[in-house]
N, C-alpha and C positions, 0 to 999 in steps of 0.2 A: 481572487480565489483563496489564496493562502489565509487571508484574514476575514473570510466570510463567517457567519455565525458558527461558533466553535462546536466541536463534536464532543467536548468534555463538559460535563455539568456537575454541580455540587452533589454531595452525597444525598441519596434518596432511597426509596424502596428498591429492592433488588429486581432486576429485569428478568423475566422468564426466558429460558433458553430452549424452549421446545422447538421441534423441527418446523420447517416451512420456509418458503421463499421470501426474500426481503420485499416488503411492500411499504416500508416507512419512507417518507419523502422529505423530511425536514433536514436531511443532511447529516444527522448525528449517527455515528457508527459505534463509538465507544463513549462510555460515561464513567464518572467517578463511582467506584463501588462503595456500597454502604458498609461492607464487611471486609475492607482491604486487609491483606495480611500485613503490609507495612505501608507507610505513607509514601506517596509519590507527589512531588511538587507540581503545581500547576502554574503556568505562566500567568501574569496579570491578565485579568478578564478571561482567563481560561484558554487563551490561544496557544497553539503550539509554536510560539515564537522562539527562534534560536538566537541566543545572544552571540555577539561577535567575538568568539573565543577560539583558541586553538584546541579543539576538543575531539577531532575525528581520528581515532585509532582503533585497532583491533588486535586480537591475538596473532602472534607470528605463526606463519604456516606456509607451506608450499603453495604456489599458485598453479592451478591446472593450466596446461598448455593448450587452451582453446583459442579460437579467433578473438573472443572477447578479452581473454587474458592478455593476448599479444597487444591488443589495442590499448589496454590500460597500461601495460608495461612500457609501450612507446611513449605514452604521455608522461609517465613517471608520477611520483608522489608530489602533491602540491606543497608549496611552502607554507609556513605557519600562518601568514596572513590570508592565504587562499583557502585554508582548510575549513574555516567557518563558513565561507561561501559555498564550498562543495557540500557540506552538511546541510545547509539551508536549501540548496538546490535539490538534493535527494528528498528532503522533507516535503518540499512543494510538489515534487513529482509524485510521491506516494499519495499525498492528500488528493491531488487532482485525479489520479487513477482510481483511488478508492471511491470517489464521488461518482465516477462514470459507470461503475457497476451497480449503483443503486437504481431503482426504478426511475426512468426518465421523467423529469419534472421541469416544466418550462422556466420557472423562476430561478431554479438552481443553475440550469444550463446558461441562462441569460447572464447570471453573475459570473460564470466562468468566461463567457465571451468578453464581457467588459474587462475582466482581469487579464486577458491574454497578453497585452503589452508588458504588464508587470511580471507575468509568468515567464515570458521569454527572457526578461532580464534576470530573474532569479535563477532560472535553470540554465543560463548561459555557461556556467562552469562545467556542465556536462556535455557541451557541444562537441568536444573532441573525443568523447568516449563512444563506445558502440551504440549506446542508447540515444546519443545526441540526434542523429538524423530521424529516428523514429519519433522522438518527442517533438521535433520541429514539424514533421508531417502531421502529427496528431493535433498540434496547436493550429496548423493551417486548416485542417479539416473542421475543427471546432469553430474557427473564426468564420467559416463559410456556412455554418449551420443556419437553416431557415425552418419555417414551420413544417415543410414537407420532410426535411431530414429528421426533425424531432418526432414526427408521426411514424416515420419508418423505424427509428430507434425504439420507440415504444412497442411497435409491432414485433420487431426482432426480439426485444426483451421478453415479451410475453411468450413468443414461440419457443425461444431457447430455454428460458429459465422457469417459466410458470406452467406451460401447457402439459408437460408430462408425455408429449408425443414421442413414440418410439422412433420416428424418423428424424425429428429435429431436436429434441430436448438435449440440453447439455447442462449438467448440474454444476453450479458455481461453488462446489464444496471440495475441500481437500480430500476428505474420506472417499468420495465417489471416484476420484481420479487415481487414487493409489490402489484401487482394486480391493479395498477391504470389504468383507462381507457386511451386509446391512446391519447385522446385530452388533458389529464392532463400532459403528459410527458413534453411538453415544459415548464410548470410551475415548475416542479421538477428540470429540467435542468437549468432553469433561476435562481432558488434559489441557486443552487450550484455554478453557474457562478458568482453570486453576492458575494457568500462567498469567492470564490477564489480571486476575484478582491479586496475584502476587505483586503486580505492578500498580495496584490500586485502581483497577478498571473493571468494568463489566460491559457486556454487550448492551448497547442502548436501543437496539431495534427489537421491539416486542415480538417474541416468537421466533427470533432468528438464532441460528447456530453459530458458535464461535469460529468454525472453520470456513465460513463464507469468505470469498475472495476479497470483498470490500472490507471486511473486518480485519483480515490479516494484513492488508495493505495499510489500513489506518493504524494498526499497531506498529508497523514499521515506521510510519511517520511520527508516531508518539515516541518511539525509542530514539529517533533522531533528535527530537526536542529535548527529551530527558538527558541525553548525553551532553547537549550544549548547556543545559540549565543546572547540571549537577556540580557539586563541590567535593574536593578531597577524594577519598577512596571510592565514592559513589560514581565518579566519572568513569573509571575503568570497568566497574560493574555494568554500567549501561552500554559501554562499547561492546563488551563481551556478550551481553544479552542480545543486542541487535544482530551481531554476526551469527550467533548460535541460532537465533530465531529464523534468520534467512535460510540457513543451511538445513535446518530441521523441518521447516514448513514451506514457505512459498517456493523455494527453489527445488523442492521435491516434486512439485506438481504443476507449476505454471506452464511448462512446455507441453504437458499432456492436455491441459486446458486449452491452450492455443490451438493445438492440432485438432482437438474435438470441435472447436468452434469453426475452424477453417473447413473441415470435412462436412459439417452439418449445414453451414450457410456461408460459403466462400466470400460473398460480397458484404457481409455484415460488418458494421463498424466495430463490433465487439471483438472480432478476431484481431483487429489492429490494436484495440485497447489491451488485449491480453499479451500481444507481442511486445508492446511498450512496457508493460508491467514486468514481463520476463527479463527484458534487456536491462531495465533499471535495477531490478533486484540483483541480477548477475553482476553488473558493473559495481554496484554498491559493495557486494561481498568481495569482489576481486580487488577493488581499491582499498578496502579495509585491510586486506592481506598485504598489499604492496606497502601501505603506510607504515606497517610494523616490520617489514622484512629487511629494511636497511639499517 
């Protein structure tokens, strides 16, 4: 899954960012922007590969005393050799979760199922964190997917994200869950669009908004890669960028997204996907804090 056809592609025409639910099915969420503010290196063959380096740090700061923080504190900061593995684990988790919020497509999910043994190995460094059990359960569920599960996932996706039903619909957009009036959504999307372009990226899904959950999770994965692939002063910039993005965007609304999915359709797999996304993002931010606190 980590090395399936990449979601970054060479510079090309700018992608429209008009509103609308994601219907793109080839797995690309972000692409190289044609008018990037500054260059952003792309791994060979465009993959978000993380080199084996000691690159995972973040700005110092107090850690909130939540159950997740306590779990991270008990584990403690990884050593230098383990740090690259932790970064690669978060990278793989973000990419997996981003793909799961795209419209269900049999070939893509089949690729995920085939890659599950590799994903278990790559994400093993997260097993002692709060997100570990959730990720393990998620991989177990995906491994058991069959045609009936895929059909149900497609039905749930349409009912939740595409139907507009007053009873069932849950919008997968940050702006919607933060309670901003509709007329402010373009401003929120524009801010995120500028942020992606500053990193050399643009949304690769025609007609999709930059605050879609899949796009935000993909950007987190991209930042993990960039941190590991940077040199000199750029390393610290990418560390700070990732932590700031987590705090300012995904962690502001993933809990509300999870609650809305659970209330709308308690048995849907998407509620579990959202829970895993929230726990991964929370542990990532908390561990970044811990790594620089000592």
